[in-house]
C-alpha positions as CSV (number, residue, x, y, z in Angstrom):
1,M,87.8,89.9,103.6
2,G,86.0,86.6,104.6
3,H,84.2,84.4,102.6
4,F,81.0,84.6,100.4
5,K,78.3,82.5,100.5
6,I,76.3,80.8,97.7
7,D,73.0,83.2,98.3
8,G,75.1,86.3,97.8
9,T,76.3,86.9,101.5
10,R,79.4,88.5,102.3
11,C,80.7,87.3,105.9
12,V,83.7,88.3,108.0
13,D,86.1,86.1,110.1
14,V,86.3,88.6,112.5
15,Y,84.8,89.5,116.1
16,F,85.5,92.5,118.4
17,N,84.5,92.2,122.3
18,K,81.7,94.6,122.9
19,K,83.5,97.5,124.6
20,D,85.7,97.8,121.9
21,I,82.5,98.0,119.3
22,V,81.3,100.6,121.7
23,E,84.6,102.6,121.7
24,L,84.5,102.6,117.8
25,T,80.7,104.2,117.6
26,N,81.7,107.2,120.1
27,R,85.2,107.7,118.2
28,W,83.5,108.2,114.7
29,K,80.8,109.9,116.2
30,C,83.0,112.2,118.4
31,Y,84.5,112.6,114.8
32,V,81.1,113.7,113.0
33,E,80.5,116.2,116.0
34,N,83.6,117.6,115.0
35,I,83.5,118.2,111.4
36,K,84.0,121.8,109.9
37,P,81.5,123.5,108.3
38,Y,81.5,122.7,104.2
39,P,84.2,125.0,102.8
40,N,82.6,127.0,99.7
41,V,85.8,126.9,97.6
42,F,84.8,124.1,95.3
43,K,83.3,124.9,92.0
44,G,81.7,123.5,89.0
45,K,81.7,119.9,87.7
46,G,84.1,117.1,86.7
47,I,85.5,114.0,86.7
48,V,87.8,112.5,89.3
49,I,90.0,109.2,88.6
50,C,92.9,107.6,90.8
51,A,95.6,106.5,88.5
52,G,98.9,105.6,89.7
53,G,101.7,102.7,88.5
54,I,101.6,101.2,84.8
55,S,98.8,99.6,85.2
56,Y,96.3,102.2,86.5
57,F,98.4,104.7,83.9
58,T,97.3,102.3,81.1
59,C,93.8,102.1,81.7
60,S,93.1,105.4,83.0
61,S,94.8,106.5,79.6
62,I,92.1,104.2,77.7
63,L,89.1,106.1,79.6
64,I,90.3,109.3,79.1
65,N,90.8,108.8,75.5
66,I,87.6,107.3,75.0
67,L,86.0,110.1,76.8
68,R,87.8,113.2,75.0
69,N,88.3,111.5,71.3
70,E,84.8,109.3,70.9
71,L,82.3,110.8,73.4
72,K,83.7,114.2,73.3
73,C,82.8,114.7,76.6
74,S,84.0,118.1,77.7
75,L,84.4,117.9,81.7
76,P,87.2,118.8,83.2
77,I,89.2,115.8,84.6
78,E,91.4,115.3,87.4
79,V,94.1,112.1,87.9
80,W,95.1,111.8,91.5
81,Y,98.0,109.7,93.1
82,Y,100.3,109.8,95.8
83,G,103.7,110.0,95.9
84,N,106.1,108.9,93.2
85,E,103.5,106.9,91.2
86,L,103.3,109.3,88.0
87,T,106.4,110.6,86.1
88,E,106.9,114.2,84.9
89,E,106.4,112.2,81.4
90,T,103.0,111.0,82.4
91,K,101.8,114.0,83.8
92,R,102.9,115.8,80.7
93,Y,100.8,113.2,78.9
94,Y,97.6,113.7,81.1
95,E,97.9,117.6,80.4
96,K,97.5,116.6,76.9
97,L,94.3,115.6,77.5
98,N,93.1,118.6,79.2
99,V,93.7,116.5,82.6
100,T,95.2,118.0,86.0
101,C,97.0,115.7,88.2
102,H,97.2,115.8,92.2
103,D,99.6,114.5,94.3
104,I,97.5,113.5,97.7
105,F,100.5,113.9,99.6
106,N,100.3,117.5,99.0
107,Y,96.8,117.7,100.8
108,V,97.3,115.1,103.5
109,K,100.5,114.2,105.5
110,T,100.7,111.2,106.7
111,S,103.1,107.8,106.6
112,F,100.2,105.3,107.1
113,F,98.3,105.1,103.9
114,H,96.6,102.3,102.3
115,G,96.1,102.6,98.5
116,W,92.1,102.4,98.6
117,M,92.6,105.3,100.9
118,L,93.0,107.4,97.8
119,K,89.3,107.4,96.7
120,S,87.6,109.3,99.4
121,L,90.4,111.7,100.0
122,A,90.4,112.7,95.9
123,I,86.2,113.1,96.5
124,K,86.9,115.3,99.2
125,Y,89.8,117.4,98.2
126,S,89.1,117.4,94.2
127,N,88.6,121.7,93.0
128,F,85.2,120.3,91.7
129,K,81.9,120.7,94.0
130,E,80.1,118.2,91.8
131,I,82.4,115.0,91.2
132,L,82.0,111.9,89.2
133,Y,84.6,109.5,90.2
134,L,85.2,107.0,88.1
135,D,87.8,104.0,88.6
136,A,90.3,104.0,85.8
137,D,89.4,100.6,84.5
138,N,86.0,102.0,83.6
139,V,84.7,102.4,79.9
140,C,82.5,104.5,79.0
141,T,79.9,104.0,76.4
142,T,78.3,107.4,76.3
143,D,79.6,111.1,77.7
144,P,78.6,110.6,81.5
145,E,78.0,114.2,81.9
146,F,74.0,114.0,81.8
147,L,74.3,112.2,85.1
148,F,74.7,115.3,86.9
149,N,71.2,116.2,85.6
150,I,69.0,113.3,86.4
151,Y,66.1,113.3,88.9
152,E,67.7,111.1,91.4
153,Y,71.1,113.1,91.8
154,K,69.4,116.5,91.8
155,K,67.3,115.0,94.6
156,Y,69.5,113.3,97.0
157,G,72.5,114.8,95.9
158,S,74.5,111.5,95.9
159,I,74.1,108.2,93.4
160,F,75.8,104.9,94.4
161,W,76.0,101.7,92.3
162,P,75.0,98.4,93.5
163,D,77.5,95.2,94.0
164,Y,76.4,91.7,93.6
165,W,77.0,90.8,97.6
166,H,74.9,91.4,100.7
167,T,76.7,92.2,104.1
168,D,75.8,89.7,106.5
169,P,73.4,90.7,109.0
170,N,75.9,89.4,111.8
171,N,78.7,91.8,110.6
172,Q,79.6,93.9,113.3
173,I,79.5,97.1,111.3
174,W,76.0,97.3,111.4
175,E,76.4,97.9,115.5
176,I,79.3,100.0,115.0
177,M,77.4,102.6,112.8
178,R,74.1,102.0,114.2
179,V,72.4,101.2,111.4
180,R,69.7,98.1,111.2
181,P,70.9,95.7,109.0
182,N,69.0,95.8,105.7
183,N,69.4,93.3,102.3
184,M,70.3,96.4,100.6
185,K,73.3,95.4,97.9
186,E,76.9,96.7,99.1
187,Q,78.3,99.0,96.8
188,E,80.2,99.2,93.9
189,S,82.7,102.2,94.1
190,G,83.9,102.1,90.8
191,Q,81.3,104.7,89.7
192,I,80.1,107.5,92.5
193,L,78.0,110.5,92.0
194,I,78.5,113.3,94.6
195,N,77.3,116.8,95.8
196,K,80.1,117.5,98.1
197,E,78.0,120.8,99.3
198,R,74.9,118.7,100.0
199,C,77.0,115.6,101.6
200,W,80.0,117.3,103.3
201,R,79.5,115.3,106.8
202,E,79.1,112.2,104.9
203,L,81.8,112.2,102.7
204,N,84.1,113.1,105.5
205,L,82.6,110.2,107.7
206,A,83.8,108.1,104.5
207,T,87.0,109.5,104.5
208,Y,87.6,108.9,108.1
209,L,86.6,105.1,108.1
210,N,89.1,105.0,105.1
211,E,91.8,106.5,107.2
212,N,91.1,103.7,109.5
213,F,91.4,101.1,107.3
214,H,93.5,99.0,109.7
215,I,90.0,98.8,111.8
216,Y,87.4,99.0,109.0
217,Y,88.9,96.8,106.0
218,N,88.1,94.1,108.9
219,F,84.3,94.4,108.4
220,L,83.9,96.2,104.7
221,L,85.7,95.4,101.4
222,G,88.1,97.6,100.9
223,D,86.9,101.4,100.8
224,K,83.7,100.1,98.8
225,D,80.7,100.3,101.5
226,T,82.8,102.9,103.4
227,F,80.2,105.6,101.6
228,K,76.9,103.6,101.8
229,F,77.4,103.0,105.9
230,S,78.6,106.6,106.1
231,W,75.4,107.6,104.2
232,M,73.2,105.7,106.1
233,A,74.6,106.5,109.4
234,L,74.2,110.1,109.4
235,C,70.8,109.5,107.2
236,M,69.4,107.6,110.1
237,S,70.2,109.8,112.8
238,S,69.0,113.0,110.9
239,N,65.9,111.0,109.3
240,K,67.1,112.6,106.3
241,I,67.8,110.0,103.4
242,R,70.0,111.5,100.9
243,H,71.1,107.7,99.3
244,F,69.9,107.0,96.4
245,C,70.9,103.3,94.1
246,L,71.0,103.1,90.5
247,N,69.9,99.4,89.5
248,P,72.7,97.7,87.4
């Protein structure tokens, strides 16, 4: 994780040699070259939430009840979990709120799993083409469906929200991803808006970084900036800009 400076810079206490950096770059580039075309099987818009275990079930039930009962949000909702995190009773509870539940292990077979991986995988395998991802501990104050219609989303195909910190320009993640260091805020990944059809390659790269968490979480604070760096890496290489950050 490293440490945080008073000027808002997040630093890490890890250093890879030059040979390893080059190898990591070559690996993700090779992965991108072999990403299969977008499968035209996803439909519609919806909300995706990761919620497993007692604490996240409690948080998500509050969030979903607010969406359904107070804000009258009619967007379909998927709750994603892994393994035995949800009981049959809790799944029936979600179903009464018009929520479908998905075990990621029905989509991905791995014994090498970190909880933070779930977010990118849930977005990738969700039935929805357009997704508003919400962390379970979010609390909405208005029906969020309007976000799918705002200008910036229509233009860029994705919206991220900023966190407080900046990534140290000496962090080797910049070199690995072949992105020029900048003073952009780090990403708060508790809310993400993505059109998968338009951002399929970027989303898959983010998934790759999370699947290799044993490497990339040394440089990044969990899953958060795996999205931002994936978007920046591919946008810069293709001279396209599809990344937009809303001010808090």
